[in-house]
MINUNU-90088 format. One record per residue (C-alpha): residue number from 1; residue in one letter; y, z, x. Coordinates in nm, 3 decimals, decimal comma. Each point is the difference from the previous one (the first is absolute). Example, Ala and Ser with C-alpha at 12.3 -4.5 7.8 and 13.67 -1.06 7.14 Angstrom:
<atoms>
<atom 1; "A"; <-0,450; 0,780; 1,230>>
<atom 2; "S"; <0,344; -0,066; 0,137>>
</atoms>
This chain:
<atoms>
<atom 1; "M"; <0,308; 2,174; -1,061>>
<atom 2; "T"; <-0,174; 0,091; 0,321>>
<atom 3; "H"; <0,085; 0,347; 0,133>>
<atom 4; "W"; <0,045; -0,042; 0,376>>
<atom 5; "T"; <-0,107; 0,267; 0,243>>
<atom 6; "P"; <0,276; 0,105; 0,244>>
<atom 7; "A"; <-0,151; -0,205; 0,285>>
<atom 8; "I"; <-0,021; -0,315; -0,212>>
<atom 9; "A"; <0,346; 0,056; -0,141>>
<atom 10; "T"; <0,142; 0,004; 0,352>>
<atom 11; "L"; <-0,177; -0,326; 0,078>>
<atom 12; "A"; <0,134; -0,157; -0,317>>
<atom 13; "T"; <0,353; 0,097; 0,098>>
<atom 14; "I"; <-0,037; -0,168; 0,336>>
<atom 15; "A"; <-0,170; -0,307; -0,149>>
<atom 16; "M"; <0,281; -0,055; -0,255>>
<atom 17; "P"; <-0,208; -0,149; -0,285>>
<atom 18; "N"; <0,113; -0,339; -0,122>>
<atom 19; "I"; <-0,055; 0,089; -0,363>>
<atom 20; "G"; <0,142; 0,316; -0,155>>
<atom 21; "Y"; <-0,280; 0,210; -0,142>>
<atom 22; "A"; <0,247; 0,180; -0,224>>
<atom 23; "F"; <0,040; -0,314; -0,209>>
<atom 24; "V"; <-0,245; -0,046; -0,285>>
<atom 25; "S"; <-0,039; -0,335; -0,170>>
<atom 26; "N"; <0,081; -0,016; -0,370>>
<atom 27; "T"; <-0,220; -0,304; -0,052>>
<atom 28; "P"; <-0,362; 0,088; -0,080>>
<atom 29; "A"; <-0,270; -0,190; 0,184>>
<atom 30; "P"; <-0,194; -0,248; -0,212>>
<atom 31; "A"; <-0,304; 0,148; -0,165>>
<atom 32; "R"; <-0,291; 0,002; 0,240>>
<atom 33; "P"; <-0,285; -0,226; -0,110>>
<atom 34; "T"; <-0,290; 0,191; -0,145>>
<atom 35; "T"; <-0,355; -0,031; 0,127>>
<atom 36; "T"; <-0,092; -0,179; -0,322>>
<atom 37; "T"; <0,270; -0,260; 0,059>>
<atom 38; "R"; <-0,128; -0,067; 0,352>>
<atom 39; "L"; <-0,359; -0,034; -0,117>>
<atom 40; "H"; <0,098; -0,272; -0,245>>
<atom 41; "M"; <0,168; -0,215; 0,263>>
<atom 42; "A"; <-0,127; -0,353; 0,021>>
<atom 43; "S"; <-0,046; 0,031; 0,375>>
<atom 44; "Q"; <0,075; 0,215; 0,302>>
<atom 45; "P"; <0,377; 0,010; 0,075>>
<atom 46; "S"; <0,088; -0,233; 0,287>>
<atom 47; "I"; <0,308; 0,195; 0,114>>
<atom 48; "G"; <-0,029; 0,354; 0,134>>
<atom 49; "V"; <0,310; 0,219; -0,039>>
<atom 50; "F"; <0,022; 0,283; 0,254>>
<atom 51; "F"; <0,282; 0,247; 0,061>>
<atom 52; "G"; <0,108; 0,312; 0,185>>
<atom 53; "T"; <0,247; 0,238; -0,159>>
<atom 54; "S"; <0,207; 0,311; 0,073>>
<atom 55; "T"; <0,192; 0,062; -0,322>>
<atom 56; "G"; <-0,178; -0,225; -0,249>>
<atom 57; "N"; <0,254; -0,285; 0,003>>
<atom 58; "T"; <-0,225; -0,237; 0,193>>
<atom 59; "E"; <-0,292; 0,087; -0,229>>
<atom 60; "E"; <0,217; -0,082; -0,302>>
<atom 61; "A"; <0,090; -0,336; 0,157>>
<atom 62; "A"; <-0,368; -0,069; 0,068>>
<atom 63; "Y"; <-0,083; 0,049; -0,367>>
<atom 64; "L"; <0,284; -0,228; -0,107>>
<atom 65; "I"; <-0,126; -0,271; 0,238>>
<atom 66; "S"; <-0,361; 0,039; -0,111>>
<atom 67; "A"; <0,101; -0,017; -0,367>>
<atom 68; "E"; <0,210; -0,312; 0,060>>
<atom 69; "F"; <-0,295; -0,179; 0,164>>
<atom 70; "G"; <-0,228; 0,104; -0,285>>
<atom 71; "E"; <-0,377; -0,014; 0,029>>
<atom 72; "I"; <0,003; -0,197; 0,325>>
<atom 73; "A"; <0,121; 0,314; 0,181>>
<atom 74; "S"; <-0,176; 0,331; 0,053>>
<atom 75; "E"; <0,120; 0,334; -0,118>>
<atom 76; "P"; <0,217; 0,138; 0,285>>
<atom 77; "I"; <-0,195; 0,182; 0,270>>
<atom 78; "E"; <0,162; 0,269; 0,216>>
<atom 79; "I"; <-0,075; -0,066; 0,365>>
<atom 80; "D"; <-0,065; 0,370; 0,069>>
<atom 81; "E"; <-0,299; -0,016; -0,233>>
<atom 82; "V"; <-0,178; -0,278; 0,189>>
<atom 83; "Q"; <0,041; 0,111; 0,362>>
<atom 84; "G"; <-0,331; -0,052; 0,173>>
<atom 85; "S"; <-0,097; -0,285; -0,233>>
<atom 86; "V"; <0,303; -0,227; 0,027>>
<atom 87; "A"; <-0,204; -0,302; 0,113>>
<atom 88; "A"; <-0,234; 0,024; -0,299>>
<atom 89; "E"; <0,290; 0,043; -0,242>>
<atom 90; "F"; <0,201; -0,292; 0,137>>
<atom 91; "D"; <-0,309; -0,221; 0,000>>
<atom 92; "K"; <-0,025; 0,031; -0,378>>
<atom 93; "F"; <0,309; -0,217; -0,044>>
<atom 94; "D"; <0,110; -0,350; 0,097>>
<atom 95; "S"; <0,363; 0,108; 0,042>>
<atom 96; "L"; <0,186; 0,327; 0,051>>
<atom 97; "V"; <0,333; 0,135; -0,122>>
<atom 98; "V"; <0,088; 0,313; 0,194>>
<atom 99; "G"; <0,292; 0,241; -0,020>>
<atom 100; "T"; <0,161; 0,290; 0,181>>
<atom 101; "P"; <0,303; 0,230; -0,007>>
<atom 102; "T"; <0,200; 0,081; 0,312>>
<atom 103; "W"; <0,001; 0,361; 0,113>>
<atom 104; "N"; <0,026; 0,014; 0,380>>
<atom 105; "T"; <0,340; -0,164; 0,008>>
<atom 106; "G"; <0,092; -0,160; 0,332>>
<atom 107; "A"; <-0,348; 0,035; 0,151>>
<atom 108; "D"; <-0,136; -0,293; 0,201>>
<atom 109; "E"; <-0,338; 0,023; -0,173>>
<atom 110; "E"; <-0,195; 0,204; -0,259>>
<atom 111; "R"; <0,309; 0,004; -0,221>>
<atom 112; "S"; <-0,155; 0,039; -0,344>>
<atom 113; "G"; <-0,088; 0,369; -0,007>>
<atom 114; "T"; <-0,316; -0,094; -0,194>>
<atom 115; "G"; <-0,365; -0,076; 0,067>>
<atom 116; "W"; <0,094; -0,341; 0,135>>
<atom 117; "D"; <0,119; 0,170; 0,320>>
<atom 118; "E"; <-0,346; 0,149; 0,052>>
<atom 119; "I"; <-0,178; -0,336; 0,002>>
<atom 120; "Y"; <0,245; -0,258; 0,139>>
<atom 121; "Y"; <-0,110; 0,026; 0,364>>
<atom 122; "S"; <-0,351; 0,135; -0,054>>
<atom 123; "E"; <-0,213; -0,099; -0,299>>
<atom 124; "M"; <0,201; -0,309; -0,087>>
<atom 125; "Q"; <-0,041; -0,139; 0,351>>
<atom 126; "E"; <-0,373; -0,039; -0,075>>
<atom 127; "L"; <0,061; -0,222; -0,303>>
<atom 128; "K"; <-0,105; -0,364; -0,007>>
<atom 129; "I"; <0,238; -0,136; -0,262>>
<atom 130; "A"; <0,155; -0,300; 0,174>>
<atom 131; "G"; <0,111; -0,255; -0,259>>
<atom 132; "K"; <0,023; 0,247; -0,288>>
<atom 133; "K"; <0,321; -0,040; -0,201>>
<atom 134; "V"; <0,218; 0,311; 0,006>>
<atom 135; "A"; <0,337; 0,088; -0,153>>
<atom 136; "V"; <0,186; 0,326; 0,065>>
<atom 137; "F"; <0,243; 0,207; -0,205>>
<atom 138; "G"; <0,190; 0,318; 0,072>>
<atom 139; "Q"; <0,242; 0,264; -0,123>>
<atom 140; "G"; <0,312; 0,123; 0,177>>
<atom 141; "D"; <0,352; 0,136; -0,047>>
<atom 142; "Q"; <0,247; -0,270; 0,105>>
<atom 143; "I"; <0,306; 0,223; -0,036>>
<atom 144; "S"; <-0,095; 0,328; 0,169>>
<atom 145; "Y"; <-0,205; -0,182; 0,265>>
<atom 146; "S"; <0,187; -0,329; 0,015>>
<atom 147; "E"; <-0,088; -0,060; 0,367>>
<atom 148; "N"; <-0,373; 0,063; -0,052>>
<atom 149; "Y"; <-0,059; -0,132; -0,350>>
<atom 150; "A"; <-0,374; -0,015; -0,080>>
<atom 151; "D"; <-0,086; -0,026; 0,371>>
<atom 152; "A"; <-0,367; 0,089; -0,054>>
<atom 153; "T"; <-0,060; -0,316; -0,202>>
<atom 154; "G"; <0,059; -0,199; 0,317>>
<atom 155; "E"; <-0,269; 0,188; 0,189>>
<atom 156; "L"; <-0,245; -0,043; -0,289>>
<atom 157; "H"; <0,068; -0,374; 0,013>>
<atom 158; "D"; <-0,038; -0,020; 0,378>>
<atom 159; "V"; <-0,334; 0,180; 0,014>>
<atom 160; "F"; <-0,157; -0,235; -0,255>>
<atom 161; "E"; <0,156; -0,302; 0,168>>
<atom 162; "S"; <-0,142; 0,108; 0,337>>
<atom 163; "L"; <-0,348; -0,003; -0,157>>
<atom 164; "G"; <0,041; -0,369; -0,082>>
<atom 165; "C"; <0,089; 0,035; -0,368>>
<atom 166; "K"; <0,206; -0,266; -0,179>>
<atom 167; "M"; <0,320; 0,180; -0,097>>
<atom 168; "M"; <0,191; -0,104; -0,311>>
<atom 169; "G"; <0,259; 0,126; -0,245>>
<atom 170; "Y"; <0,313; 0,000; 0,219>>
<atom 171; "T"; <0,315; 0,069; -0,205>>
<atom 172; "S"; <0,375; -0,044; 0,026>>
<atom 173; "Q"; <0,232; 0,277; 0,121>>
<atom 174; "E"; <0,256; -0,092; -0,267>>
<atom 175; "G"; <0,086; 0,279; -0,240>>
<atom 176; "Y"; <-0,065; 0,284; 0,244>>
<atom 177; "E"; <0,255; 0,224; 0,176>>
<atom 178; "H"; <-0,184; 0,090; 0,320>>
<atom 179; "D"; <0,139; -0,048; 0,350>>
<atom 180; "E"; <-0,326; -0,027; 0,196>>
<atom 181; "S"; <-0,374; -0,003; -0,068>>
<atom 182; "K"; <-0,309; -0,036; 0,217>>
<atom 183; "S"; <-0,149; -0,193; -0,292>>
<atom 184; "I"; <0,219; -0,306; 0,060>>
<atom 185; "R"; <-0,175; -0,309; 0,134>>
<atom 186; "G"; <0,229; -0,291; 0,064>>
<atom 187; "D"; <0,253; 0,007; -0,284>>
<atom 188; "S"; <-0,241; 0,153; -0,252>>
<atom 189; "F"; <-0,174; 0,326; -0,079>>
<atom 190; "C"; <-0,368; -0,015; 0,096>>
<atom 191; "G"; <-0,097; 0,096; -0,357>>
<atom 192; "L"; <0,134; 0,159; -0,318>>
<atom 193; "L"; <0,238; 0,288; 0,073>>
<atom 194; "L"; <0,088; 0,241; -0,280>>
<atom 195; "D"; <0,244; 0,289; -0,033>>
<atom 196; "A"; <-0,090; 0,254; -0,269>>
<atom 197; "V"; <0,299; 0,215; 0,097>>
<atom 198; "N"; <0,291; -0,246; -0,020>>
<atom 199; "Q"; <-0,129; -0,310; -0,179>>
<atom 200; "E"; <-0,277; 0,121; -0,228>>
<atom 201; "E"; <0,127; -0,219; -0,282>>
<atom 202; "L"; <-0,082; -0,311; 0,209>>
<atom 203; "T"; <-0,359; 0,098; 0,078>>
<atom 204; "E"; <-0,169; -0,154; -0,302>>
<atom 205; "D"; <0,165; -0,341; 0,040>>
<atom 206; "R"; <-0,059; 0,001; 0,376>>
<atom 207; "V"; <-0,369; 0,068; -0,057>>
<atom 208; "K"; <-0,030; -0,274; -0,262>>
<atom 209; "N"; <0,172; -0,255; 0,221>>
<atom 210; "W"; <-0,206; 0,096; 0,305>>
<atom 211; "V"; <-0,333; -0,023; -0,178>>
<atom 212; "A"; <0,098; -0,342; -0,136>>
<atom 213; "Q"; <0,096; -0,105; 0,355>>
<atom 214; "L"; <-0,334; 0,116; 0,140>>
<atom 215; "L"; <-0,187; -0,198; -0,264>>
<atom 216; "D"; <0,209; -0,307; 0,086>>
<atom 217; "E"; <-0,075; 0,052; 0,370>>
<atom 218; "G"; <-0,372; -0,003; -0,077>>
<atom 219; "I"; <-0,109; 0,361; 0,043>>
<atom 220; "T"; <-0,293; -0,064; -0,236>>
<atom 221; "E"; <-0,106; -0,324; 0,167>>
<atom 222; "S"; <-0,281; -0,012; 0,252>>
<atom 223; "S"; <0,099; 0,028; 0,366>>
<atom 224; "G"; <-0,088; -0,364; 0,053>>
<atom 225; "E"; <0,274; -0,119; -0,235>>
<atom 226; "A"; <0,354; -0,038; 0,128>>
<atom 227; "A"; <0,250; 0,218; -0,183>>
<atom 228; "P"; <0,320; -0,165; -0,123>>
<atom 229; "V"; <0,306; 0,059; 0,217>>
<atom 230; "I"; <0,274; 0,186; -0,186>>
<atom 231; "A"; <0,334; -0,128; 0,127>>
<atom 232; "A"; <0,189; 0,313; -0,101>>
<atom 233; "T"; <-0,224; 0,230; 0,206>>
<atom 234; "P"; <-0,118; -0,183; 0,311>>
<atom 235; "A"; <-0,240; 0,176; 0,233>>
<atom 236; "P"; <0,180; 0,093; 0,324>>
<atom 237; "Q"; <-0,087; -0,181; 0,322>>
<atom 238; "V"; <0,055; 0,296; 0,232>>
<atom 239; "E"; <-0,366; 0,056; 0,088>>
<atom 240; "E"; <-0,065; -0,357; 0,109>>
<atom 241; "T"; <0,311; -0,008; 0,214>>
<atom 242; "A"; <-0,063; 0,340; 0,151>>
<atom 243; "T"; <-0,363; -0,075; 0,077>>
<atom 244; "V"; <0,107; -0,300; 0,204>>
<atom 245; "A"; <0,262; 0,214; 0,171>>
<atom 246; "L"; <-0,254; 0,263; 0,096>>
<atom 247; "D"; <-0,220; -0,272; 0,147>>
<atom 248; "D"; <0,286; -0,064; 0,241>>
<atom 249; "P"; <-0,108; 0,198; 0,311>>
<atom 250; "V"; <0,357; 0,069; 0,109>>
<atom 251; "L"; <0,111; 0,137; -0,338>>
<atom 252; "A"; <-0,325; 0,192; -0,037>>
<atom 253; "E"; <0,062; 0,172; 0,332>>
<atom 254; "E"; <0,353; 0,089; -0,110>>
<atom 255; "I"; <-0,130; 0,155; -0,322>>
<atom 256; "I"; <-0,273; 0,192; 0,180>>
<atom 257; "A"; <0,254; 0,131; 0,252>>
<atom 258; "Q"; <0,224; 0,119; -0,282>>
<atom 259; "V"; <-0,282; 0,181; -0,176>>
<atom 260; "K"; <-0,121; 0,165; 0,320>>
<atom 261; "T"; <0,334; 0,113; 0,133>>
<atom 262; "T"; <0,224; 0,062; -0,299>>
<atom 263; "R"; <-0,235; 0,012; -0,298>>
<atom 264; "T"; <0,207; -0,272; -0,165>>
<atom 265; "G"; <-0,102; -0,352; -0,087>>
<atom 266; "Y"; <-0,349; -0,023; -0,153>>
<atom 267; "A"; <-0,287; 0,245; -0,037>>
<atom 268; "A"; <-0,355; -0,135; -0,007>>
<atom 269; "H"; <-0,291; 0,081; -0,232>>
<atom 270; "Y"; <-0,325; -0,154; 0,125>>
<atom 271; "N"; <-0,297; -0,068; -0,232>>
<atom 272; "D"; <-0,310; -0,023; 0,219>>
<atom 273; "R"; <-0,209; -0,134; -0,288>>
<atom 274; "T"; <0,219; -0,307; -0,048>>
<atom 275; "D"; <0,123; -0,006; 0,362>>
<atom 276; "K"; <0,358; -0,036; -0,121>>
<atom 277; "T"; <0,314; 0,201; 0,069>>
<atom 278; "M"; <0,270; 0,069; -0,258>>
<atom 279; "W"; <0,341; 0,050; 0,163>>
<atom 280; "I"; <0,255; 0,198; -0,206>>
<atom 281; "S"; <0,366; 0,005; 0,098>>
<atom 282; "T"; <0,142; 0,348; 0,045>>
<atom 283; "D"; <0,248; -0,064; -0,281>>
<atom 284; "G"; <-0,294; -0,097; -0,220>>
<atom 285; "K"; <0,155; -0,327; -0,110>>
<atom 286; "S"; <-0,247; -0,240; 0,156>>
<atom 287; "S"; <-0,362; -0,014; 0,102>>
<atom 288; "Y"; <-0,201; -0,254; 0,194>>
<atom 289; "V"; <-0,372; -0,057; 0,049>>
<atom 290; "T"; <-0,151; -0,123; 0,327>>
<atom 291; "S"; <-0,357; -0,054; 0,113>>
<atom 292; "G"; <-0,162; 0,249; 0,237>>
<atom 293; "A"; <0,103; 0,344; 0,121>>
<atom 294; "P"; <0,366; 0,071; 0,079>>
<atom 295; "G"; <-0,068; -0,009; 0,375>>
<atom 296; "Y"; <0,173; 0,318; 0,111>>
<atom 297; "E"; <-0,063; 0,375; -0,017>>
</atoms>
């Protein structure tokens, strides 16, 4: 367990972490593949598994997911270890499966408390990964933080989506006890949400079912092939609708006025390389992408 300095401990108290670091999982992570095993692979893995972690629960989930995919997936890679070379690492794979815990509960952005927060609006904005297939997963505590369950997973999803990635792996909210989550898109979660504190016994089956779903959706197929539509987990339509809405000059002016005068509504993140703006609602539940700069200071 990490021993916090007094200053960091104060910050953690204010942040109200979404996962309790006092809880330790009783389920060992699958054995990590040895170098020898990787050298005898028939080919380079097509799916890269990346994660950030605070207590080890998200790392454990990453190993379960990697093991379930088998040799088509990489050994899990901690995002902190590849800062500065994220583009090169992501380029090694046709598809990505990425995961995060939630630490900065209730924050509008940078909610994970991991290395993801360091690269979301800096290094990742330089990436050219439009069209890459991406699925997200996350850990959270749906009982202690029922109004902010696994919020950081939603931000992870939105950043990749804003870069033009093809998002997949949406899952049903059935079987969970949360009240609210910034990871909800439409009627579904934007990826696989786990709870090592309250529903650890469901983790293995949830991982198995999710990996099977991703394979059915075509995560291993080339980007030129259309992935099957899974009726039980439809992709939400919020971005398309919202993009049209933001193209409405009158509504756009109303949103801009709200942001400028009350700091409510939508906050903008402009990527000058792609000349696109990602708008994130202040409650973190929706994000929209428009062409060009936001158009206000």
